[in-house]
N, C-alpha and C positions, 0 to 999 in steps of 0.2 A: 350372697354366698357364692362361691364358685363351686359349681357342680362337676363332679368327677365322672368320667366315663370309664367302667370298668368292663371286663370280658368275663363271662359267666364261667365258672370251673369246669374243665373238660373241653372246653371248645378250642382243641389243638389248632394252631395256625401255622401255615408253612407257605411263605412267599405271599402272605395277603390272602389266601384262601385255605378253606378247609381241606384237609387230606382227602386225596381222591377217593377213599373208600367211604367218605361220607357224602361225597357228591354225586356218586352214582344212584344214589336213593336206596341203599341196601337198609332194610328195616331193622335188621340186627345190629347194624352200625349205629343207628339213631337211638335205638334203645339203650345200647352200651354206652353212649354218650351222655344219654339222660341219667344214667344210674351213677355216672361220676360226678354229677352234681351234689354237692353235699350241703347240709344247712349251714347258714351262717353262725358260727359259735358265738358264745357270749350271752348278753342280755336281750331281751326282745327289742326289734327294731322295724323300721319300715323298709323293705326292699322293693326293688322294680325289675320288671322284666320287659322291656322294649324289644318287640319281634318286629322283623321286617316285612315287607309286603312282596308279593310275587316276583321272582327273580331276584330278590334281596335276602339271600340266607344270612349274611353277616351284616348287620346294620351299620357298623363302623366303616365298612368299605364304602358306603355312600356318604360322600362329604356332608357334614351337617345332619345327618339323619338323628342320631341318638339325640343329641343335645337339643335340636328343633322340636323333636317329638315331645322330650322330656319337659322343656320350657312352657311349651303351649298347653299340654293335655293332662300332664302329672302333676308338676310343680305347684300350680296354683292351689290345689288340693292337698298336697303333702309337701309342706315345706322343708321336712326333715328327710325326704327322699334324696337320693343322689342316682344320677343316670347310669343304668346298667343295660347292657343289650343282652338278647337272649337269642341263640342260634335256633332255627326251624328250617326245614329243607327248602321251602318256597318254590317248589318246581310247579310249573303250570303249562306243560305242553297241550295242546299247541298254540296256546294264546300268548305266552310270553317265550322269547327265544331262551335257548340253552346258552350256557357260557360259551364265549368265543375261542375259536382254535387259532391262535397265533394272530388274532385281529381279523380273522377272514372266517366269516360264516359260523356255523355250529360245530362244536366239538363231538356232540352225538346225534345221531339221526333222531333218535327219539328220546326225549327229555324224559324226568319223573312226571307221570301223568298227575293231574291236578288232585284227584281224590285219594291217590297213594301219598302223595305230599302231605296233604291235611291230615290223614290217619297217623303219620309217622310224627307230625308237629303236635298233635293232640296228646299222645302219649307221653311225649317230652315235656310238654307244659304240664300235664296232670302231675307227672313225678316231681317236677320241681316245686310246685305250689304246695304238694302234700308234705314234701320234706319240710318246707320253709315254714309251714303252719305247726308241724309236730315241733319245731324248734322255738315256737311261741312268737314268730315273726309275722308281720301283716304284709300281703304281696300286693303289689299295684303293677297291672298289666296294661301295656299299650299294644293294641292290634290295629294293622291297617290291611284293608284289602283281604287278601287269603288270610292273613293271621286274625283278622276279625272273625272270619269263620272259624278258626282254630278256637279261639276264645269263647265263641258262642257254644261249642260243642263242650269245651272244658267246663263251662257253667253247669251244665246239664249233668256232667259225669261227677263233680263235685257235691251237687246237691243230692245226687243218688248214691253217693258213697261207692261208685264203682272205679274210681282212679287208681291206678297202680299203687299199691302200699297203703291206700286208705282204709283206716277201721271205722269210719264212722262220718255221717254228713259234717262238713265243714261250716261253721258260723259265718253268716253274710258279713260280720265285722271284721273278718281276717281276710277278705279277698276284694279288690276293686279294679274296675275295668274301665278303660277309656278306649272306645273304638271310632275309627273314621274310615270312610268309603266302604262301608260295610254292605257286602253283598246279601247279607241276611236280614238286612232291615225289612220289618214285617211288611211296611208299607212303603214299597219303593225298591226293594232290593231285587236284583235280576234273579237271584236263585230262590226267592221267596214268592215271585209273582205267579210261577206257574206250578201250581201244588200238583204232585204226582208225576212230573216230567222226570224222565232219566235218559241219560245220553252216554251209554257205556263205550261208545267209540272213543270217546275223548274224555272219559271220566270225570264229569262234573258233579259235585255233591250238590244237593238241594236241601234246603232247610229254613229255619227262621231263629233269630235270636230270642231265647226265651226272657220272660220279665218275671219280677217278684223272687228273684234267686239271690243275687248280689248286686251292691251298689255299681251302677254301670252308667256311664255318660257316651251318648251316640251323637257323632257330628256328621251331617251329610250337606254337601254342596249342591245345588241346583244345577240339574243336567249331567251330575256325574253318571256316566253311562253303565256302572255296576250298581251302585247305591240308589239310584234315582231314576229309574226306567219308567216309561209310560204304563199307565194302567190300561189305555185303550189302544192296541198295537196296530189297529187299522190305520191309525194315523201316521201315515208314513213319514211326513216331516217330523214328527216327533221322534219316530225310531231312528231316524238319520241323524238328527242333531244329538239323541242320547249317544249313538256311537262315537261321533266326533267328540263328545263330552267325555267317553271314556279315554280318549288320546289327550284332551286338552284341560279337562278339570281333575279327573280321577287322581292323578299323580301330585296335585299341588296342595295337599292339605297342610304340609309341613313349611309351606311358603305363606301361609296366611299370618295375620298379625294379632296380637292381643286385643287391639280395638275391634277387628272383624268378630272376632270369638264374643266379645262382650255385646256386640249388635246383631248375635243371632237370635232368631225366633225360636222361642220354646214351644214345641208342638203340644198339642193335648193328647191326654193318654186315658185310657179307660182302667180306673182303678180296680176293677172287677179282674182285670186281665194281669194285674201286677203294679206294682208301686215302687220299684225300685230303680228303674230305669227312667232315664231323662234324654229326650230327643230333641237335639238343636238343629235348626235349619238355617243355612245360609243362602240367602237370597241371590241369584246372580246378578251381578253389577251391570248397569246399562254399558252398551257397548261391548258386552262380552258373549253374546250368543254363539255357542259354538259352531253352528252351522254357517254362519257368516265369517267365521274367522279367516278362511282361505280368501275370501272376497277384499277383504280388508288389507290383505298383504299386496293387493295391486296398487302401485304407485299412482298419486294424484287423484284417479277417479274411484278407488277402492273405498274411501271411507265415506264420501258424501253417498254413493249407492247403497253401501251397508246401512247407513243411518237412515236412509229413505226406506229401505225394507224391514229393518229390523222390529219397530213397533208392530207392524202387520204380522209379520212372521212369529214373533213372540206369542201373541194372542192366538194363532193358529195351532201352535206347538202346545201351548198350556192347555188347550182342549184336550189333548191326549192325556191329561193327568186328572183331570175332574172338573169340577167347577171353577169358574172365572169370575172375576169381578168387572165391573163398567170400564176399567182401564186395561183390560186384558191380562191381569195378573192373577195369579193363582190364588184362589180363597184358602187360604191355610188354617182356616177356623173350622172347616168341616173334614180336616184331617185327624184320624186318630192313629197315633203313631205305633201304638204297641199291638195293634189289631191286625191280622193279616189280611191285606186286600188284595185278592186274587184279580187277574185280568178281566176284562170285560169287553163290551161291544161298543156303547156309545156313552158318553157321560150324561149324568142328569144335571142339566143346566137349562133356565129359561131361554127360548129364543131371542125375547127381547134383550136380555143382558149380553148375548152374543152379537146381536146387530150393534147394540150401543158400544161394544166395545170394539167392534171393527171399525166403526164410524172414528171413534177416538183415537185409535192406534193410526188410522190413516192419516188424520189430521198431525199426528205427532210427526210421523215419518217425513211428510210434506215439510213442515215447519223445520225440523232438522237438517233437511236436505237443502232448503234455502238459506239457512245459517250456513251451512258448509260452504255455500257458493259465494256468500257474502264475504267470507273470510277467505276465499280461494285465492292464491296468487302463486305464478310460476317463479317468483323471485326475480331480482333484477340480475340480467345476465344470464345465457344458458349455460355457460361453463363448458361448452362443448368445442373440443379441438380435433383436426385431423391427425390421426397418428402418421408418425414419422417412419417411412417404409426403411428397411435396413436390410443388408445383405447378411445372410448367415456367413458366420465365420470358421476358418478352418481349424481344426484341432487334431490331436492325436487321439485314435479311438482307445476306450478304456475298457471295452469289452470284446472278446472274440467271437468267431463264428459258433464255436463250440458252448460258449456262454449262451448265445441265442437260442441255439437247439434246446439245451437244458431248460431255459427259462419258457421256451414254447411247451416242452413236454409236461413241465410242472403246471403250468396255466391251465392247459387241457384238463389235466386231472384235477386240479382244484374245482375248474367250473363246472366239470361233470358231477364231482360229489355235490357241490352247492346245488346244482340243478336238480338232482335227485333227492337231496333233504328240503328242497322247497316243494316238489311234488307231493312228498309223503304227510306233511301236515295239511295241505289242501285236499289230499285224497280222504284223510280221516274227518275233516270237516264235511266234505261232500258226503260221505257214508252217512254222518249224522243226520245232515239235512233231508237225506233220501230214504232214511229208515227210521230213527226214533221220532223226528218231528211229525211225519205223516201219521206214525203209529199213535203218537200222543193226540194228535188232531181226531182220529178216529175214535179214540175213547172218550174224549170230550164231546164229540158229536153223539154218540151212544147214550152218554149220561144226560145230554140236553133233551134228547128225542124221549127218554124216559120220563121225563118231567113235562112233555109236551111243549118244550120250547124249540119250535122250528127255527126261529131266527138265530137264536144261540147256536143250534146245531150246524148253521151254516157260517155265520160270521166268526164265531170262536176259532174253529180249526184255521180258518183264513186268517185270523189275526195273530194266532201262534206262528203261523207259517211266515207272516210278514216280518214279525219282531225277530225270529230266529234266523230267517233267510238275510234279513240285513246285517245281522250279527255275524252269520258264517261268511258272506261274501267279504264283509270287513275284513274280518280276522285272516281270511285267505289273501287278500290283496296286501295286508300287512306282512304275512310271511314272505309272498312272493317280493315284495319291494326290499324287504329287507336282505334278502339273499342277491337280489339285483344288485344292490349296493355293494355287496361283497365281490360279486362277480365283476363289476367295473373297477373295483379296487385291484383286483388280480389282473384285468387287463392292462390297467395303468403300470402295473409293476412290469409287466412284459414289454410295454411300450418304451419304459425308462431303460430298460435293457438294450433295446434296439437302439435307442438314440445314444448310448455310450458306444455302440459299436459302429456308429457312423463316424465319418472322417469331417463332418462338420457339424457345428452346433448352432445353438441359439443366436441371433443377432447381438453383437456386441452393443451396449449400451452406450450412447454419446456420453463423452468426458466433458464435464462441465468445468470451466475455468473459474476458481473462485475470484471474486472481485475484491481488490485491495483498496481499503478506503484512502482517498485522496486527502492530503493535507490542506485543510481549508487556507485560502489566503489572508484570513484575519488571524491565523494561529501564529503566536510568537514562539520561535524556536530557539533556545538559547545557542550560541555559537559553539559551546562545549558539546553540545549533542549532536551538531550537523555531521560529523563523520558518520554517525550511525543512522541518520535519516534515510529512509527509502524513497527515492523520488522517482519509482519506475512509472508511476503514473501521473507525474507532473508534466507540464508543457517544457518543451524543448528549451525555451528561454530561462525558465526555472531551473531547469537541470544545469545549464552552463552557470548560472550565478551560485548554485549551490556548490558545483565543484570548484569554482574560484574561491568561493569563501572558504572551503576546506583547505585549499592551498595556502591562502593568507593566513589562516589560523595556525596551521602547522609551521610555517616560516615565522609567524611572531614568537613563537616558542624558543627561537635560537638564543634571545637574550637570557633566558632561564636556564642555560646549560646545555640543551638538547642539540644535536649535531646533525645537520641535513647534508647527506652524502651526495656525491656527484650522480649516482645512480638515482636517486631520489629527485633530484633537479631535472635530470633527463626525463623521468617519468612524468613530472609535474608539466614539463613543457610539451611533452607528447598528449598529455591529456588535455592541456590549453589548446593545442593546435586542434585536436579532435572537437573540442566544444565549439572552438570558433568557427570550425566548419559547419556546425549545427546553427551557430548562431547567424551564418549568412544566410540561411534560409529563412530567417525570421523577418518580421515586419520592423520598420524603423522605431516603432512605439517600444518594441521588445528591447532593441538595442539601447534606446536612451535610459531604460528601466535597469539593464544591466550597469551601464556606466555610473547611474547614480549610486546603486548598491555597491560597485566596487570602491567609488570614492568614499563612501561611509564607511567602509571596512578599512580602508587604508588610513583613514584618520583616526579610526578606534585603535589601530595596531599601533600606531605612532605614539600615543598616549600611554598605552600600555607598557611599551619598551622604551620610553624616553629617547626615541630618535628624533633630533630636530628637523630633519627634513620633512616628516611627516606631519609637524605642528606649524609649519609656515604655510601662509596662504598660498604662495607659489608652488610649493609641492603639491598642495591640494589640487591646484588647477591643472598641474602636470598630470598627477594620477587621475583626475577625472578625464583628461583627454585621451591619455593612453592605456588606462585600466590599471591592471595589477602587473603587467608584464615588466617594467622597469624595476620594481620591486623584486620579481625573479630573478632578474638578470644580475642586480646587485648581490642577491644572496648567493647565486651561483658563482659569481666571480670571488666572493670571500672563500668559499669551499674550496675552488679551483687553487687558491693560493696556499690553503693549508695542504691540498695533494701535493704541490710543488715541494714545499718545504719537507714533508714527508719523505718523498721520493729521492731527495737530496741526502738526506740523512742515511737513507739505505743503500746509497750508491747507484741507484738506477736512473736510467734515462728520463729526465722531466720534461724533454721537448714534447714527446708525444702526449703527454699528461697535459702540457700547456695547450697544445693545439686543440685536444678534445674539449679542455675546459672552455677555450676560446670559442670553439663552434658551437658547444652548448649556450 
């Protein structure tokens, strides 16, 4: 069945984006849009709402987003559904960038904060689900990243009967959810790992996905920096790996295959905490440790070094999540996916298992390294060549001094704006790290001391600082690099304007002369085609033979009614002289070959035209000794006689014509 992609009613689109009033994050505008969504008329049916992730308010604008999400996570459980997107604001300042301004930097200095965006999307989805259920329809919701948070909050609203327009609780049979990359995962979600933490400076909501309310399938990839963060954040390697996983793993759920989803591990759950949620865990494949992704980009030596380090690093990183097995993998049998697991200090794991895992992983790394070296090869030939130096070419400037000045002013203005918009999110993140996180650490320490846990009072605040410090510095670097890229782009445009104003340009590339395929010596070419034969690449002797063959062929057509004029004869004689000049430069072998070819063609011409001279042996010998010139002279004499007769009839002086013919 070919699935259709539809746009929810009320999602007004102009030039591929929602109208500006919706993009600025105005709550009233979002609620008005939500109110425009009407129930599907007619009989009860299954409807879908595919929400975008952070910075993707309109899923259809992301190539393949809607259809891939639908095919992987909804269609297997709802064969009668069709793919239908749903708009939510999806602002996430300062984690994700605002929409671009003319391809350069940010269109606004401060985008819609995370918590405000979630609140607006929550009310919109609440309204839509209530209207569809009241119309007798069943709703299937896909949430990714931020929209997974929205869906988690909507579950609670629907169960409590507090959604806009709701007159009572909605049955679990009427709503289904599929969540991926969920920051609200009870065990592993970034926003559920630190209970009680608030960060008002950047507006991040905290909470956990409820269980026991509506049928929900939750998919998590290992090392996803939002959905699978370390439980023991003092492990800095695990924190750093999770942050890189936020960049390399978190956005890739829609790139998974059905086979990968089939092979996912279904995690254990606690029935007492709920029985409607299914949690599926996709183990990171070998060779995909996020921390080593930059190392693998290094040519030649990157892969062997990464393969050497990965098993040992994987073991150390997995210790940041909890118990491990003897091969260094996480012991997923100890995970209770629907129970909140707050951060801790050290994992509860046997020292013997840790030692055995370190030994096994070291052996594995050495084995992989040796295997890489065994298959290591630089290939045949380096393929390197020195560049050819070329001088710049002169050109007419296409830009004036005024254009350069205008471009300079615009570039300075753009760079200044981008620099300011870079500093603002960094300042907000720094504010959170220097205020909210220390305050949270103080409260955690006080709570631990009240229980007599001195180690926890010291280690837990430090662990929270390490985790959020890693994230804060990382997000700050992302914001800075993003704007630096835009600044470089602006400077490049200015440099392009300067280049247009200069009187010289880039060196001209060398003109390559195409090679003409030479005719093989064994190729048989019919005489009727020799006139069109390109002999520019043939040897001089071959050129002469071909030219004489052309002349002989043209003259042999005289018996068929064609007339050869005096000028033609002169041109033929001139060509003969030119070609003979070239022949004099050849060796004796070339001359003998030319004579044989000429004799053969003379004999053939005589047979075709029934001329007795060409059929006799004496004439053949004469033609062989003198080439084709006697034939040319005889033909010329015949044409000269015709010219005299014509001039006599018209009363003109034929003496000069006779002299010219005789000279020819």
